[in-house]
Structure formats: C-alpha cells, structure tokens
N, C-alpha and C positions, 0 to 999 in steps of 0.2 A: 798650223799648216798655212802656207801661203799659196796664192794663185796669181797667174797672169792670163788675162783674156787676150786672145789674138784673133785677127780678122783677115779673111780672104775676100777682097772686094768683088772678084769676078763671080763667085758663087754665093756671096753673102753668108759664108760659113764662119762660125766661131770655132776656134780650137782653144784648148785650155791646158796650160802648164801648171801643175800643182806639185808642191814639194814639202817634205818634212824639214823644218828649219834646223834641226839638230844634226841629222845624218846627211842632209842634202840629197837624199833619195827623191826621185821625181817620177811623175807620170805625165804623159801627154795625151790628151783626149781629142780624137777626131782630127789628126793632122791632114793637111791638104798638100797634094803633091807639088803644086806650084809654089808652095811656101816652105819647102824643106830646108833650103839654105838659111832662111831667116830663123827657123825653129832650132836648127842645129847650132847656129851661132849664138842664139840666146841661152841655150843650155850650157854652152861652154863659157860664155861670159859670166853667167851667174854661179859658175863653179858647181854645177849639179851633176849627179849621176843618174842618167835617165834609165830607170829600171823597166818601165812599161810604156807601150803605146796602146791605147785603149780605144776601141771603136764602139760607138753607141748602136750601130747597125750597119748593114751593107748599103752604102750610099748610092743614089741614082743620079745625083746632080754634080758630083765632082769626083775626081780620082784621089784616093787616099795616098798619103805619104808614108804610111806605116812601114812598108817593106824597105824603102830607101833609108829611112831613119834607123830601122833595125840594123841594117848593114853598116851604117856609119857609127852608131853608138852602142850596138850590141844590146838593144832593148828587147823586151819580150812582148810580142803582139798578142792581144787578147780580144776575142769576139764572142758573141753568144753561140751556144752549141747548135742552134737552129740555122745558123748562117750558111752552113756547108762550105765554109772557107777553109780549104785544106792548108792554105799557107800559114794560118795562124799557129802560134806556138802553144797557146792554151785556149781551150773553149770553156767558157764560163756560163753560169746560169744564175737565176734569181736566188738569193739567200747566200751566195758566196761572198767572201770578203777578200780584199787584196791588201796584204800588209805593205805599208810604206813607211820605213823607219819605225818610229814609235807610234805612228798613226795607222789608220786603216781606211780603205775605201769599200763601202758596202755596195753590193750589186742588187739593183731592183729590176725585176723583169717587167717591162712596161710595153707589151706588144700592142699592135693595132695599126700603127703606120706600116710596119712590117711585122712578121712573126719572130723577128730576131732583135727587136728593140730592147735595149737596157738603159737604165739611168744609173748614174754613179753618185752616191751619197757620201759626203764628208760632213763633219760637224758644222752646222750652220748653212750649208749650201747643197744643192742638188744640180747635177748636170743632166739635163733631160733630153739631149739629142733632138730628134724631131717629134718626140711624143707630145710634149707640152711646150708651146712657144709663147712668147709674150703676146697676150691677147689673141691667141690662136692655138693651133695644134697642127700636127703633120697630116697630110692628105692620106686617104685610105682607099683610093680607087685603083691601085695597082700593087704589084710586088707583095702579094699575100696580105694586103691591107684588109682591115675589118673594123668598121666604125663602132660596133657594139663592144668589141674587145678593147678598143682604144678608150672608150668611155669608162669601162671598168678599170683600166690601168690608171687613168688619171683620177677618177673620183674615189676609187677604193685604196689606191696606194699613195699617189703624189699628194692629193688633197688631204690625206690623213697625216702628213708631216706637220710639224709646228708652223704656225702661220707666218712667223718671221724668217723661215727658211728662205734663203736667196735662191732664185731660179735662174740658172744659166743655160740658155737654150742653144741648140745647134745652129740656128739661123736667126737673123732678124733683117727685115727689108726696110725698116723705118728708122734705123739709127739708134735703136734702144739697146742698152747693154745688158740689163738684167731686170728681174721683177722679184716678187715674193709670192709664196703660196697664198697668203691672205689676199693679195691684190688679184690674183687670178681667180680665186673663188668668188670674189666680189665683182670683177669687171671683165672676165674673159667672155666675149660675146657668143662663143660656141658652147661653153660649159658652165660659166659662172652665173651668179644671181639666180640660182634655183632652176636652171634649165634642166628639163627632164631628159632621160635617156632617149626617148622617142624623138624629142625635138632635136637632139644632137645628131641622131642618125639621119633625120630628114635634112638637116643643114649640110652634112657631109655628102649626102647623095646628090645634092643640087649645086655643088661647087663648079662643076664643068670646067676643070682646069686643063690647060694644055700639058702634054708630057714634058718632063724636064728636058732641056736642050741637049744634054750630053748623056742621056740615059743609055744609049746603045754602046757607047764606049766605056762609060763609067761602071756599069754593073759587071761585065766580064772582067774588067781590069781590077775591080775591087775584090772579086773572088780570088784574085791572085796577089792581094795586098799591094796592087799597083806596081809590081816589079817586073812584069813581062810586057814586052812591046812598048816600053817607056820611051817617049820621044823627048821628054824634058831634059835639058842639059843641067846637070847638077855639079856645081863646082866646089872644090875645097871641102870635101866631106871625109877625107881620109884620116 
C-alpha cells in the first residue's frame, strides 16, 4: 500500500491519500474543502479509483471536502456512528475493516477528543486524526471531549501497537510530518515517559485554549459533509 501526505496551511490539517498498488483503489482521509481541486487532480493524475473518503471525526477547525469529492469521484463517505452525520454513506465503528483492493484498513475507536474519533490502521502506519498528535494530543474541553477517555484510547489502543508503527496525525503546527508509537511513548509530554492518568487529566484541564476560529461554521457544515451553504468555488471537477 502507498500513501501521500497532503497539507492545508490555513488549518494546519493533514489529509492522506492511500491506495492499493495492484488495483489502484484508493481512500482519502480527512479532506479539506479548500483543497478539493488539488486532491481530485492528484487522484486523476495517479490513475486511482477513489473508493472512500474517510473522516477521523467531525472537525471543528476546518470544513470537510468529503461531500464535494463524493460528487466529483463517486466515493463513499464514512464516519463513526456517533457522529450523527446523516450525510455519510456508511457509519462505521471500532473493529470494522474497510477493504481496499487486496489490502484492508482497520478501524480503531479512539474517543476522547470527541466521542466520534476513530483512527485508521494499515500495515506499518496509523492515521490518528486529532486523538494522538506528534508530541501532543487533541484537546478535550468541548464537543463531547473527555480527558480520561482519551487517555484510555491512546494508552490502551494506540500505544499497544508495534513501536515502529508510523503515526500520521490530523494536524501539526511545527512542520513535523510523522512520528512513531515508540517515540510518542518515550517523548510525548502529555502521555509519554510514564505519565499517569491523573497527571494527564490535570494537564488537559489546565490548557486554557481559545476556541477554534471557525468552529461555528465548521461544525454545522461538517454535519452536512460540507455540501450545503458552500461558498468555495470548485473548478473542473466534472
């Protein structure tokens, strides 16, 4: 399986295009509405058949491109069943797997940032969305967040993956592309190096972060897969 990491500078969001090299079937994880032309063009240039657009959760900091890409490329939109996103074609849960050519994508339920967070596991790599970031993790102070739940998700699921598993996060604000499970166990300042559950909850309770800038437009739009009230002009997607 191959992958391409893509970046949206406005929201510091990573999207990921992954595909089976034999069948050319592909999935796009966490597309951003402002980058749909780029993503559609790349799919076509690589000669891929986009089967799925996969969301790690309902985002509060950017508007998804999943609805527009579905219309352009006839892909299947998937989100976790807790998301209440009626626009999705398939609602998935932890323990499910998504066939991709001769390969598969395993679904891990990793709540805590929200109650609908999932991570996507392929051989050698995991796409963690906002659950586990490089030397950090997603905030837990709104949108059904729960620090204790996030601690369980990371330490009992993600940290139990092989240490050399590559970690591809949903965001990074420091220019870092990826990490490994072993690195995060050793060096993550919120969870690594033997931090206790109690310490983690205290850290998360004292972050005092401002709300995401686009939360009021992003949340309702993402519950509609970003396809209603869209102001972005999308060219050449027919």
